[in-house]
N, C-alpha and C positions, 0 to 999 in steps of 0.2 A: 728585688731587681728594680732599678730605676727606669724611668721612661726612656732615657738616652740609650741604655743598653738594649731594651726591648725593641725600640724602633731601629736601632743600629743593626740588630740581628735581621729584622725584616728587610732593611735596605740591602744587606749582603745577600740574602736569599734571592731576592728578585733581580739583583744585578747578576747573580750566577745564572738564573733562568734566562736572562736577556742574552748573555754571552753564549750559553748552550744552544739556545734557539737560533742565534745568529749564525752559528756554524753549519746549520742545515739550510738547504735551498729554500728560498722565499719566493713563491711563484705567484701568489694572488693577493688581493687586498685584505682578506681576513688574516692571513699570516703576517702581513706587514703591520696591521693594527694590533695584533697580539704582541708583536715586538714592542710597539709603542706603549701598550698598556703595561708591559713588564717594566719598561724604562720609566714611565710616569710613576708607577708605584714605588720603584726603587728611589727615585729622586724625592718623592714626597716623604717616604720613611726617613731618608737621610736628613732632610730639613727638620722633621720632627725631633730627631735625635740631637741636632745641633742647636736649633732655635727654640724648641718647645712646640707643644701641640696647638697652642691657641694664638700664635702670632699671625698677622695678616698674610705674611709670605707663605707660611705653612698652610693656611686655609686656601690660598690661591692654588698651591701645588695639589692639595687634596681635591679641589674642584677639577683641575686638569686630569687627575687620576680617574675621577668618576666619568668625565667626558670621554676619555680613551676607552674605558670598558664599555660605555654605552655605544660608542662608535663601532666596536667589535660586534656587539649584538646586532646592531643595525646592518652591518655588512653581511652577517649570516642570513638574516631574513631578507636581505636584498636579492639573494638568489631566488627565493620563492617569488618575489615580485617580478623578477626578470622572466621566470618560467610561467607567469600568469597563474600561479597557484593561489596567490593572494593579491588583492587589489592594493592600490596606492594609499588606502586609508591607514595602513600601518605606518606610512611616513609621517602622518599627522600625530600618531601616538608617540613616536620618537621625537617629533618636533616639540610636542608639549613638554616632554621630559627635558629636552635640551634647553627649552625656554626657562624652565625653573633653574637649571644649572647656570644658564647665562645670567639670570638675575642675581644668583648667588655670587658669580664671578665679579659682576659689576659692583655689588655691595662690598665685597672683600677689597677690591681695588680702591674704592672710596674710603674704606677704613684704613688702608695702607697709607693713603695721602694724609690722613688725620682729620678728625672731625673738630669743628670750632667749639662745640659745646659737649661737656662730659655726658650730660643726660642723653643727648642725641647718639653718642657713641654706644651708650647702654642699650638704647632702642635698636640700633643697628646690629648689635651682638645678638639680641633676642631674635630679631628677624632672620639673621644668618642661621641661627639654630633651627628655626622653623623651616627655612628653605632646605636645610640639610635633612630634616625629618621627612619633608615631602619628597626630596630626591631619593632617599633610601626606600621609602614606601613605594614610589613609582617604579624604581629599579626592581624591587622584589616582585611586583605585579607583572612586569614584563618578563622576568625570568620564569615565573610560574607558567605563564601562557605559552612562552616559547618552548619550554620543555614538554608541556602537556600536549602541544600540537606537533612536536617533532616526529619525523618519520621513524618507523621502528628500527630501520637500519642505522640511523644516526643517533638514536637516543643513547645507545651504549657508549658511543664515542664522546658525547658531550656531557655525560652524566657527572663526571668528576669536576669538570670546569664549572658547570652550573651549580654544583654543590658548594664549591669554593666561593663563588660570587655570592651565593645565598648566605654563607657564613659571614662574609665581609660586610655586606649591606644589612643583614639582620642584626649584627653586632652594632653597626653604626646607628640603626634605628633606635635601639634601646639606649645606647650611649647618649645620643643627642636629646632623647626624651628625658632622661634623668638630668642632663645638664640644664635643659630648659626649665624643668621643675625646681631647679636649685638643690638637688639632692647632694649631700656630701659624698655619697658613694660614687659620684661621677668622676672624681679625681682618680680613684683607684681603677675605674674602668678605662680611663685614658691610658694608664700604664699598661694594663693587660692587652690593650688593643694591638700593640706592636707584636706581642707574642702570638696572638691569634692570626694576624696577617702573615707572620713568618710560618705559622703552621699550615697555611694554605698552599705553600710552595710545592709539597709533594703532589697535591691534588692537581695543580696546574701543570706540573711536569708530566704526570701520567696522562692527563686528559689532553694536553697540548701536543703530545707525541703523535696523535692521530687527527690533528686539526684539519687535514685535507679531506677527512671523511665527514666533517660537520655539514649537515644539510637540514634546513628547517622548512617545514610546510605549515602554513597557518590558514585558517578559514575566516570568512566574514564574521562568524560568531565570536571567534577568539579575538579578532581585532576590536569589535564593538565592546566586548567584555573588558578588554584591557583599557580602551579609551574611557569607558564608563567609570571604571575603578579609579583611573587617574583623575578624572573630573571630580569624583567624590573626595579623593585625597587633597586635590588642589583647593577645593571648596573649604574643607576643614582647615587647611593651612591658612587660607585667607581670613576665615572667621577668627582663628586664633590670633592673627596679627591685628585684626580690627579690634578684637577684645582687648589686646594689650594696649592698643592706641587709646581706647576709651578710658583706660585707667589713668591716663595722663590728664589731670584736671586743669593744668596750667595753660593749655593751648586749645582754645575754643575752636579754631579753624580745623585742627586735627580731629576733634570730636565730631564736628559737623560733617567732615568728609567721611569719617568712618560710619556714622549713622546713615548718611546718604548712600554709601555703598551697600550697606545691609538692606536698606529699603529697596534699592534697585534690584539686587539679587532676589530678594523675597518676592517682590512684585512680579518679576519675570517668571518665577516659578508658579505663582498663583495664576498668571495669565496663560502660561503654556500648558500646564498639566491638564486642566479640565477641557481644553479645546481640542477636539479630534482633528479639526482642520489645520490648526497650528502645528500639532504633532506630526501630521502627515507632511506638511510643508517642510518642517525641520528634517524629517527623515529623508525626503527627496533631495534637499540641499546637501545634506551630509553625504549621501550616496553619490551625488553628482560631482562634488568638488573634492572628496577625499578618497574616492575609489575609482580605479580604472574600469572596473566592471561593476554594474549595478547589482547583479544577482550572485548569490552563492549557489551555483548550479547544482551541486550535489544535494544541498538541503532542499532546494526548490523541487528537484526531480523526485526525491524521496517523498516529499509531502504530496506532490501531484499524483504519483502512482499509488500512494497509500490511500488518498481520498477516493480515487476512481475504483480501486480494488477492494474497498471496504465491503465486508459481507456480514451476514448475521441478521437476526430478526429485527434489530434496531437500526439497521443501515437504511438510508434513504434510497429511493429508486435511482437507477443508473443515470438517468437524464439529469436529475438534480445534483448528483455527485459530480458529474462532468462540469456543470455550470459552476459549482462551488470551487472545483479545482482551478478553473481559470480565474475566478474571482479572487482566490487567495494569492495568485501571482501578482495581480495589479491592485489588490486591496479594494476591489469593486464590491459594493454592498449587495448586489443581486444581478440577476440576468435571466435570459430565456434561451431555450433550445428550439430552433426552428428546423423543421424537416419537411420534405416533399412527400405527398401521398401518392397513390398509384396513378392518379390523374394529373400529376404535375402541379397540384395546388399546394401552397405553403400553409402549414398549420403549426401551432405551438405544441411541441411534444412534451416540454417540461418547463417549470417555472420555479425559480428560487429567489425569493425576496425581491421580485421585480417592483421597483417603486414608480414606474411610469404608467402610461395609459394601458388599460387592458386591450389585448389584441384578439380579434376574431377573424374568421375567414372573410367576412364582409368588409372589414376595415383594411385588410392587407392588399390593397389594389397595387398592381404592378409588381407583386412579389415574384411571380414566375420569371419575368424579364431580369430582375435583380439576381435571382438564383442562377440563371444561365450565365450572366455576366461574371458573377463571383466564381463560378465553376470554371469558366474559361480563363479568367485572369489568375485565379488561385492566390489572390492577395488579401491581406487584412485591410479592412475599410475603417479608417479613422474618421468617425463621423464629425468630430469637432473640426478637424482639418478640412473636411468636405464642406461644412457649413461656411467656413471662412475663406474657402478657396486657396488654402495654403497647406503646407506640410507634405507628407510623403504621398498623399493620394491625389494631388492636383492634376496629374497626367494620366490617371488610370482610365478615364472615360467611362466610369461606372455610374449609371443612372440610379441614384439612391431613391427609393420610393418616398413619397411625401410623409407617409405615416411614420417612417423611421427617422428621417432627417428633421421632421417637425417636432419630435418628442425630445425635449431637452434632457431627459434622463438617459436616452440612448447615447452611448459613448463610443463603442467599438464593436465591430462585426468580425468575428474570427471564423474563417471557413474550416470545416473538418473534412479533409480530403483523404480518401482511401482508394489506392490504385487508380488515381487520376479521376475519381468520381466523387462528387460532393455528396456526403451523407448527412450533413447538417451544418447549421450556422449558429454559433454562440453569440448572442447579443448581450453585451455587458453594460450595466448601468455605471454612470460616472461616480468616482469616489469623491470624498470630501474635498480633496485638492486635485484639480485637473492639471495635469502636466502634459507637455508635448512628448509624444512617443518618438523613439529613435530606432535605429537599426537593431540594437540589442533587444529591445522589447519585441520587435517584429520577428526576429530570428527565434527567440525563445517561444513565442506564441505559435509560430508556424510549426515548430517541432512538436510542441505539446498538442497542437491540433491534429497532427498525423497520429500521435499515440491515442488520443481520445477517439478519433475516427475508427481506428482499429478495434478499440473496445466496443464501440457502438455497432460496427459491422459484425463483430463476433456475436454480440447479443442478438442482433437481427437474424444471423445465421442459425443460432441455437433455437430461436423462436420458430423459424421456418422448418427446422428439423423436427421440432416437437409437433408442429401441425401435420407434417408429413407422417410422423409416427401415429398420430391420431387417426388419420385417414387410412393408414395401413391396417391398424387395429380394426377399424370399422369394416374395411373390405374383407378382412379375415373372418370376422364374425358373420358378415353377410354371406360369404361363401359357405360357411358351415350351416347357416340357417337355410340357405337355398337348397343344400343337400337334404336337410331334414324335411323341407317342404316337398321335395320330390318324392321322398318316401311316403309322406302323408297323402300326396296326390295318388300315388300308386295304390295305397290302401283304400282310399275312398273310391277309386275307379273300380276296384274289385268288388267293393260293397255295392256299388250301383249296379253292376252286372248281375250279381247274385240276387239283388232285390227283385228283379223281373221274374225270377224263377221261384223264389221262396217267400214272396211277400205275404202269403196267407199263413205262413208258419209262425205261431206265436213265439216260439223260442228264437227263431231268426229275428223277429221284430225286436225282441228284448235285447238280443245281442247287437243288433244294428244301432239301437238307441245308445247303448253303452259305448259302442265304437265311436259314434258321432260326438258324444260328450267328451270322450277321451281326446279325439282329434281337435275339437274346439279348444280344450284346455292346453294342448300342446301348441296350437297356433298362437294362442294368446301369450304363452311363454316365449315363443319365437319372436313375436312383436316386441315384447318387453326387452329381449336381448338386443334388439336393434336400437334401443334408446341410448342416448349418450352415456348414461351410467349403467347400461345393461350389462356391459362386459365386466363389471365389477361385482358380479354376484359372489357372495361368500361361498367359497368351496371348502367347507369345514368337514374334515374327516371325523367320523364317529363310529362306534361299534354298531354294526348293522347285521341283522339276520339275512342270509343270502337266499333262502327259499322263496320268500314273497317277492323279493326284488327280481330274481331270475324268472320266476313264474310270470310276473307282469310283463317283462321284456319279451318272453317267449310267446305269451298269449297274443301280442300284437302282430306276430309274424306267422303264427300257426295256421291262420286262415289261408295263407298263400302256399305253405309247404309244411310238411311234417317235421316237427322239431321235438326231440326227446331230451328230457332232463334226467340225468343219471348221477350216481355217486351220493356222497354224504351231503345232502342239501341242508342239513340242520346246522351247519357251521356258521360262525360269525366272523366278520372281517372289519378292519378299520378302514372305512371308505367314505366317500361323498356319495350318498345314495343316488341323487339325480345324475351325477356325472357317470357313475358306474352303469346305471340303467341305459343311459344314452350311448356309452361306449359298447356295451353288449349288443344294443340294437344295431349299431353300425356293422359290427362284425357278423351278426346273424344275417343281416341283409346281404352282405357280400357272400356269405356262405350259401345262402339260398339261391342267389343269382348264379353262382358257379356250379350248383349241384344239378344232376339230372332229376326229372320230376319224381321218379320212384324211390330215390335214395334219400333217407332222412338225414337231417343235420343233428349231430349229437352234441349236447352240452353236458360236460362232466365236471363235477366238483370233487376235489380231493385235497388232503392236507399232507404236508411233509415237514421236514425239519426247518425249512426256510419260510414256511407260512402256508398260505392257501393258494391253490392253482385252479383256475376255471378255464377249461379247454373247450374250444368250439371247433368241431371237426366236420368237414364235408368230404364227399366222394367225387369232387368235381375234376376239372381239367388240370388243376395244380399249377405251379409256377416254378420257373427255373431260378437258380441262385443269383444270376445277374439281375433279374427283375426284382427279386427280394432285396438285394443289396442296394441297387441304384434307383429304383422307381417306385417300389411299393409304398413307402412312407413319404414320398414327395407329393406336395399338393398339386392337384390338377393333372395327375398322371393316372390314367385308367385304361383297362383293356376292354371295357364295355362301351358300346357305341353311344349310349345315352348316359354314361356315367360322368360324374363331376370330379372324381379322383380325390375327394377330401375325407371319405369315411374312415379309412385306415389311419390317415394322418391325424384326424381329430380324435380318434379313439386312443391312439398312443399318447397324445397330449393330455387327454383327460385322465388316463391311468397314471401317467407320470406326475400329474398335479396332486394326486392323493397318495404319493409315495410308493406306487407300484411300478411294474414294468411289463411290457408286452413282447413276447417272443413268437416266432413263427417257424414252422417246419413244413416243407412242401415237396412233393414229388410230381413232376409233370406226368399227367395221365392218371394219377392215383389219388389226388386230392390234397387238401391243406389242413393244417391244424394251428389255430391261433391260441396261445395260452396266456392268460392274465395272471400274474403273480401278485398277490396282495399280502398285507400284514394281518396275521391272525389276531382275533380279539376274543375276550371272554364274553359269554352270554350275559346280558344285563339281567339283574334279579327281578323276579316278578313283583309287581306292586300289590300289596294287600289292600283290599277294599274294606274299610271299616263298616 
């Protein structure tokens, strides 16, 4: 098939598309530009069929075809710009691509007029090929980013059209590259080009049927990426043209101009890349002039919350993370977090890479007045504007302290306000390039300040709750210990009364000394439990013989009242020995207090299928079911005039801590029985003495 027939087929296909689309309602700019692109493609293909693929007229028509499709892509992304989804920097990306197409058009018009020198015409042909390579590369980059950033709903509707444009410009990129390199295969590629363009007709027909659903959303990152790739492509194209110009040894002025351009571009890169200040300046200028909004708010917010919410053993303290989160927004190298203590004095709560003067309480004079003014105004203080008496802070009437305004490193004071209360101030250091801040900066920082203030307030609330829990734990331990002290005092009081009558009895004196030693040991243990780490005593359960443990607990109470140990006392149980002895002591004391003087308290040990049961039974006044259910195990609930009401509560807590449980049965007027249910254990083997 000849080139005329292949391009003629393409012309008929796109003319048919044009007529078919024209019969449908055309309501907006993208649909009108789609019609124009169909028409431009049809005219270009017809000229290729009639005049050939390389004549200036055909090249001009091809340039208009590229311009029409580029205009359609811009019209689609223009919706996103109008909706404030993406900033105006995208306009510059399309403008750069349009500039390359414009240069190509001007060059083709000059070629149409005819060049006075044959060798110049050859150079212009090579340059035209290079410009078409750059055009195809840039168009493919734009398509890639547009499709990648399209909304999910619109991606299905634009997929076929984007694929068709990718085929068209991808083929052009390879075709013009072969032509520029002088490959003989390029002639055959020019013939097949018409067939490929005709083959895209069904894709455009199916994709264009839903052109009203095309909707594009782009981000700052996509725009910068597209722009950066276009710059790289343009740079390579310029270098290729300069290299071609340097091959012409007959024109020294052209060689000098080419070498000068290379030196200029290389020198600019050498100066720009190592300098942080120049890079910051260039970024600010690009954001200011090419974008309607300086920030990509989604990216900024994800980074901000991610920095503040970072956790784990390697995460910095919250204060440092808050400072860094604000520093990342404005590219500040460091900062400080200022807070007010309980007396209203300002102190440095956190420091992150602060490059200025170190601040202490003695150097921060006037800080309380500044704190109150910032809390009342609720505004961000631009210290550079304050120093020069200009900018957004000139009418705020905030008296900035000398230690803050006199430090050249201090740049910005951001209040952290939570529920109309100032919880902190972020003092940021100045970046490499100081720029004037505007409403967009202040709005973002004010919103971020409220988020950071909420995080700090939550952390302070958690710290206060933790302190309250520590006090609650201390009070709980103190109540238990006070109850045990009361029992020891009762025991020592009885001992002192009996000492007056039995002081001459050697057995009594020996028993008295043993009782005093035991009481001193118990009081030392109580004092140890009051220490900050005293409540963390290891409550480790281990196989324990019950006979000695119960005998020890009963011996301490038998002097006041008769207590009998019954049952199979040779059993072993899995318990915390100290905890069980203490629990049995509480229950024995309650049983003795409730029993008449002549009725003994019975302690019985038995085993069953569920484990071991230790019952403590008295013949006292008993308790009704309401008291057992609602008051017995509640702290500070007691029926005794001098009781603390924590014995039964602590006993049940101790038993539960070792995996057991405490049950009670009682009949008013007949007495009560408390039963401790424990896990049975095997007796430990006897150790052989060698």
